[in-house]
C-alpha positions, 0 to 999 in steps of 0.5 A: 718128509718121511713118516718118522720125521713127520712123527718126530716133528709132531712129537716135538711140536706137542712137547713144545706145546706142553712145555709152553702151557706148563710155563704159562700155568706156572707164570699164572700161579706166580702172578696170582701169588704176587697179586696178593701182595699189592698194597691197597689203601681206601683213605687218601693221604693226606701227606707224603708220610702216607706215600707209595714208592714207584720208579724205573730204577733211576727216576723215583716217585713218592705218590699220595692223594690229598684229602681234597683229591689232589694226586701228589708226587715227589720226583727224585732221581739217582743223580740229582746231587745238589752242591748246597742246602741252605739252613741245614744244621746237620754237619753230615748234610754238608759232605758229599753233596745232597741227593735232592728231590726235583720237586713235587707235582699236584694233579687235580680234576674239577669237579672233584669226585671226592666232593660228592663221594668218599669212595677212594682206592689207591693200589700199588700194582706190583706186577705192572709197576704202576699205581692206580687211583680211583676217586669217587664212584659210578659215572662220576668216578675219576681213574688215574694211572701213574707209572714211570716208564721202565725203559725210558726217562719219562713219567706218565699220568693217565686220567680217565673219567666218564663225565668230562672234567678239567685237569689241573697240573701244578708244580710245587718247588720249595726251592724256586727263586732260591737255588732253583729256577722256574722258566717263564714264557714256556708255552703250554709246558712247565720247565724248572731246574736246579743248577749247581754253581761253577764254584761248587765242588768240582764233582758237583759244579754245573750239575743241573737237574729238573724236568719238563711237564706237558700234555696234549690239550694242556694250556699254561695258566702261569709258569707253574700251572697247566690246565685242560678243557673239559675232557674224558681222558688226559695224558700228562708226561714229565721228562726229567733230566740231569746233565752237566751244563754251564747254564740252564739254557744249555741244559734245556737244549739237551732236555728238548732233544730228549723230550722230542725223542720221547714224544715220538714214542707210542704210549700204548706200546711203551706201556706194554714194554714197561709191563713186560719189563716188570713181568720179566723182573718178577720172573727172575726169582720169588719167595712166597711163604705160608704158615702163620701171620708172621709168614705172610708179613715176611713174604710181604716185606721181602716182595716189597723190599725187592720192589723198592730196590728195583725202583731205585737200583738201575740209576747212575749211583748206588742206592742210598742206605739212608732212605734211597730216593724215597725220603719224605717230609719229616715234621717230627725231626729233632736236632740236639733234642729240639724240634727241627722239622725237615722237608724231603731234601733232608736225610740223616747221615747225609750224601756220603756212601757208607760201604758197610751200610750200602752193601746190605742192599746188594748181597741179596741181588745175587740169589734174586737174579737182579744182576743189572742192579749191582752194576751201579755199585760196582761202577761207582767204585771202579771209577773211584779206583784210579784217584784212590790209587794215586792218593795211596802212592802220594801218602805212603809211597807204595802201590795198591788202593783201598776205599774209605768206609765213608766217601762221596760218590767221587771217592777220595782218601785222607792220610791214615798213617800210624799216628793219625787219631783213632776213629770209627772210620779211620784206619778202616781198610776193609771195604775193598776186600768185601767188594772184591768178594761180592764181585767174585760172586757176581762172576760165579753167578754170571760167568761174565769174563769181561766184567772180570777183566774190566772191573773185578781184576783192577779192584781186587788186585789193587786191594790185595796189593795195598794190604801187601805193601802197606803193612809189615811182617812180624818176627815170624814173617807173617803179615802184621796188620797194625794199626788197623780197625776191626771195622768200626767196633775196635780202633787201631788194633793188632790183626783184626779178624775181618781183614784176615778173614777177608784176605783169606777168602778173596786171595784163595778165590783169586788164585783159582781164576783161569790162566786166561785171566791171571798170569803166573807171576801175579798168581805167585805173588798172591800165593806168597801173601796168602802163605804169610797171612796170620791165623784168625784170632781165637781163644778158649772161653768157658771151656770152648774155643771161639773166634776173637775180633782181634789178636791179643794181648791188646785190650781195646774199647768197643765203640759200636754194636757189631761182632767183627769176629763173625765176619769169618762166617759172613760175609767172608764164609770161611765157616759154615754148614759143610765146612770144617770147624763148624762148632768153633763158629757156632760157639762164637755165634752163641757167645756173641756180645752184640745181639741187637736186631734190625737195620745193619745187623748181620745176625739173620744171615750169620744164623742161617749160614750156621744152620740156626733156623729159629734164630734166623727166623726171629731176626728175619721176622723182626726185620720184615715187621719193623715198619717206620711208625710214622710212615704208612707204606709197609716196607718203609722201614724204621730208621734204626741206626740210619734214616727212614726208610732204612734200606739196610733193614730190608736188605739184610732181611732179604739176605737172611731169608734167602740163606735160610732157603739156599746156600751156595758153596762153590759148585754145591747148592745147599737147600733148606740149611736153616728152615724153621718148622711151621713155614711152607714156601714156594721159591725160585732162586738163582745160584752160581754158574747161571743156575736157577733152583725152583721148588716148594717146601711142604711140612719141612720137605722139598717138593717139585724141585727143578734145577736149570740146567738139569745137570746141576741137580747133581750138586744139590744137597737137600739138608732135610735128608741129612738131619740125622746123619753126616752133613755131607 
């Protein structure tokens, strides 16, 4: 090697060493900031209302400790759909299946440390995706570590004590002997399952879910109880499974194979891999705020909401808006004004998916970089598409498809001809267009052409074709959307604003897809429909032009509390910062009639997209401080219009905060478009075209800005430099 090459090699090594050291420093700082938001409790439970969430994206736990020292957790799973639920009075619970708990596990040690000392800690360690519990103090203390393997379908509980203790593990299944079976004669393990009958809905028939509990040294006391001798350490492993099986015996045969495979894994190595998964998850993105107490609360809400989503977001189905997989007992529930206590299998609004509610948890996944968590949503609707297309053909004798606003995970439509009675979700055809918009964004962020070919194109093409074929044209040749709901707000109206905005936004983007993805004939058909779209409805109100929710002269009664006219701002982004007619959009926002906060309200996002920093801050702060008063965990949000813990509330809070920091418009990256005075920030967010944007906000100014890849820096617009001049 010549001297120049040697010199170059040394410099390269030095550069790499410096880069690595800087990366390690940045990671350490981020970890330290994240650790500040671990959740710590120093008083045990005593009930599921005082539980912490935990999960691996598919298997979820609600973890708490009873006053006597029992570690207790409910086990849930994203695909544990029961076909029936006895003694339920809420009619919604009879539709779409029931997303049940698998059961509860109690783990106790004897002698109990809490019998001698009140010292207690329960800590949710965000960085490692685990819950640590310490009961008692000194040499008599017992430590418990709970984690759900991020890479494997197994729950681990590790007990450790200086003084030997006996560990007792007990199953609590309130459905045992009714719809569930606990197997007898299972030597040194607990086995139970729920089995849907063969006569249940075909999509739920024979679905079977349950688990096996075992651990080295644990001996059966009875069918539901295991106990160890006196030990210093004890590992308890729980292996859940959901499968379609004609009998419990066939289900158990599948689970035995899974358990054997998991049993061959090295627990120490899987724990390290588990921790690495969470480390990589937190490295995707972050937002940490500094300023007043509200900034701290908003940061906590944002971080914990993202954690809750990660715990439930990689399973078979999308996250349920009404509680995710973390619903708990509800002793205060009322039905028709009368007390009607419910257990943790219950959730108001039942098992159906409501797209308008489900979307709220998924839009923020883009900037967060949680692309893997979007796939359950996309996959569910992609699977529904074929059957829905067949029903559209059957009902209306034309091609295309749409998704019902409310439907079980297997989809399905009802006939919605012009004479069908008006209702909240009848004649509501918008979801397929908003899902297409989200899929287009996913493609922009990831550049995944396979996703376009297999998922985006089939869904978006079917949606566009439905609107083209289902509706006629007016006397001028423009598309006539009638009857068509303006979301749930106005029923069977003429040319509703959300659908017009959606068609404009989606078609204009579909047309720009490359020739390798879309042929000329299809592009020409889309262009023809785009040219036939009617204008967005608008009028002059108090001397100012504003958008309207639908086209007059019809006057429709309102039935909900949304602002359909603002769908042109979000989610369809026809108006916003740097776009034409910003004043029109601002006038519309400022004269909106519905101004409620929290839950599925979109005002924080729309305010941010229009540069209204103080309004966005107000709405985002409300969302991230709206904890359910009867639940202890800081990010178990109040029911609002849904059921607690309400996932809409947290999702819209995430989205609003992200949009305050950064907005993407094509290649353009707009930074601090709606940033309030008094808040500083340390942030790392994802942008379209595989881009990462990282920096700080100090006294309203950007610092330490880093954009990866570096050539994307040319697309950045720093709004703090444009407050007193042209916007672009």
